[in-house]
Structures are given as structure tokens and as C-alpha cells.
MARBA-3410 file (N, C-alpha, C, O; in Angstrom, 1 decimal):
52
82.1,114.0,77.9,83.1,113.1,78.6,82.6,112.1,79.4,81.6,112.4,80.1 ~ 83.1,110.6,79.4,83.1,110.0,80.2,83.6,110.0,81.8,84.7,110.2,82.3 ~ 82.3,109.5,82.3,82.9,109.3,84.0,82.8,108.3,84.2,81.8,107.7,84.2 ~ 84.4,107.7,84.4,84.9,106.5,85.2,84.8,106.0,86.5,85.1,106.8,87.4 ~ 84.4,104.9,86.8,84.2,104.6,88.5,84.8,103.4,88.7,85.0,102.6,87.7
85.3,103.0,90.0,85.9,101.8,90.0,85.2,101.5,91.4,84.5,102.3,92.1 ~ 85.4,100.1,91.7,84.6,99.2,92.5,85.1,100.0,93.8,86.2,100.6,93.8 ~ 84.1,99.9,95.1,84.5,100.4,96.0,85.5,99.4,96.8,86.2,99.8,97.7 ~ 85.6,98.3,96.4,86.4,97.1,96.8,87.7,97.4,96.6,88.6,97.0,97.2 ~ 87.8,98.4,95.5,89.3,98.5,95.2,90.1,99.4,96.4,91.3,99.4,96.4
89.5,100.1,97.2,90.1,101.1,98.0,90.8,102.1,97.4,90.4,102.6,96.3 ~ 91.8,102.5,97.8,92.7,103.5,97.5,93.4,103.0,96.2,93.4,103.9,95.3 ~ 93.9,101.8,96.0,94.8,101.2,95.1,94.6,101.8,93.9,93.4,102.0,93.7 ~ 95.4,102.2,92.9,95.6,102.5,91.2,95.8,100.9,90.7,96.5,100.9,89.7 ~ 95.3,99.8,91.0,95.6,98.7,90.0,93.9,97.7,90.1,93.6,96.8,90.8
93.2,98.5,89.3,91.9,98.3,89.2,91.3,98.6,88.0,91.6,99.5,87.2 ~ 90.2,97.8,87.9,89.3,98.2,86.7,88.2,98.7,87.0,87.6,98.4,87.9 ~ 87.9,99.7,86.1,87.0,101.0,85.8,86.0,100.8,85.1,86.2,100.1,84.0 ~ 84.9,101.1,85.4,83.6,101.0,84.2,83.1,102.5,84.0,83.0,103.4,84.9 ~ 82.9,102.4,82.4,82.6,103.9,82.3,81.0,103.9,81.6,80.8,103.2,80.6
80.1,104.6,82.0,78.7,104.2,81.7,78.7,104.4,80.3,79.4,105.3,79.7 ~ 77.9,103.4,79.5,77.6,103.6,78.1,78.9,103.5,77.2,78.9,103.8,76.0 ~ 80.0,103.1,77.9,81.5,102.9,77.2,82.1,101.5,77.0,82.4,100.8,75.9 ~ 82.2,101.2,78.3,83.1,100.1,78.4,83.9,99.8,80.0,83.5,100.1,81.1 ~ 85.2,99.1,79.5,85.4,98.8,80.9,87.0,99.4,80.5,87.3,99.5,79.4
87.8,99.7,81.5,89.0,99.7,81.3,90.3,99.3,82.6,89.9,98.9,83.7 ~ 91.5,99.5,82.3,92.4,99.0,83.5,93.0,100.6,84.0,93.5,101.4,83.2 ~ 92.8,100.7,85.2,93.2,102.1,85.5,94.9,102.2,85.3,95.3,103.4,85.5 ~ 95.7,101.4,85.0,97.0,101.8,84.6,97.0,102.0,83.0,97.9,102.7,82.5 ~ 96.2,101.6,82.5,96.2,102.3,80.9,94.7,102.7,80.7,93.8,102.0,80.2
94.6,104.0,81.3,93.2,104.4,80.9,93.1,105.4,79.2,92.1,106.0,78.7 ~ 94.2,105.4,78.8,93.7,106.0,77.5,93.2,104.6,76.2,92.9,104.8,75.1 ~ 93.1,103.5,76.8,91.9,102.5,75.9,91.3,102.1,76.9,91.6,102.2,78.1 ~ 90.0,101.5,76.2,89.1,100.8,76.9,88.5,99.5,76.0,89.0,99.4,74.9 ~ 87.8,98.8,76.5,87.1,97.7,76.0,85.7,98.0,76.0,85.1,98.0,77.0
85.1,98.2,74.7,83.5,98.4,74.6,82.8,97.3,74.9,83.2,96.2,74.5 ~ 81.6,97.4,75.6,80.9,95.9,76.2,79.5,96.7,75.9,79.4,97.9,76.3 ~ 78.4,96.2,75.4,77.3,96.2,75.2,76.7,96.1,76.5,77.1,95.5,77.4 ~ 75.4,96.9,76.5,74.7,96.9,77.6,74.1,95.4,78.2,74.1,95.1,79.4 ~ 73.7,94.6,77.2,73.2,93.2,77.3,74.5,92.4,78.1,74.5,91.8,79.2
75.6,92.6,77.3,76.7,91.6,78.0,77.4,92.0,79.0,78.2,91.3,79.6 ~ 77.2,93.5,79.5,77.5,94.1,81.1,76.4,93.3,82.1,76.6,92.6,83.1 ~ 75.1,93.7,81.3,74.1,92.9,82.4,74.4,91.3,82.9,74.3,90.9,84.0 ~ 74.7,90.7,81.7,74.9,89.2,81.6,76.2,88.8,82.5,76.2,87.7,83.1 ~ 77.6,89.8,82.6,78.5,89.4,83.1,78.2,89.7,84.7,78.7,89.0,85.6
77.2,90.8,85.1,77.1,91.1,86.5,76.4,90.0,87.3,76.5,89.6,88.4 ~ 75.4,89.5,86.2,74.6,88.6,86.7,75.3,87.3,87.0,74.9,86.7,88.1 ~ 76.3,86.6,86.4,77.1,85.6,86.6,77.8,85.9,87.7,77.8,85.1,88.7 ~ 78.6,87.4,87.9,79.4,87.5,89.3,78.6,87.5,90.5,79.2,87.0,91.5 ~ 77.5,87.9,90.5,76.4,88.1,91.4,76.1,86.6,91.9,76.1,86.4,93.2
75.8,85.7,91.2,75.8,84.5,91.5,76.8,83.6,92.0,76.7,82.4,92.1 ~ 77.8,84.2,92.2,79.2,83.2,92.6,79.1,83.4,94.2,79.9,82.9,94.9
END
């Protein structure tokens, strides 16, 4: 079973992106589907976002 989590910046809202370790990302409004993302791609994404 995958444990999904959302950013603490999302607050109590239900309109957010969630991350599942080793699985990918999904929209909290459509939890039955997800986008698979490799560890390398996720790390590259975080590096770019943090640099902003």
C-alpha cells in the first residue's frame, strides 16, 4: 500500500498535489490515477523548484 502525502502548504484544502514514495504524483481530486515519476526526475524537479 502506498502512503500518499501532500505539502504542508496545502493546509486543510482538498485541491492539491500528493506524492507517493516510489510511485509518483497524483491530484487529490482524482486519487485513483497517478503519474509515475522516476527518482531521478523527481530529484531534478525538486532541485529546480528549490532554486526559484
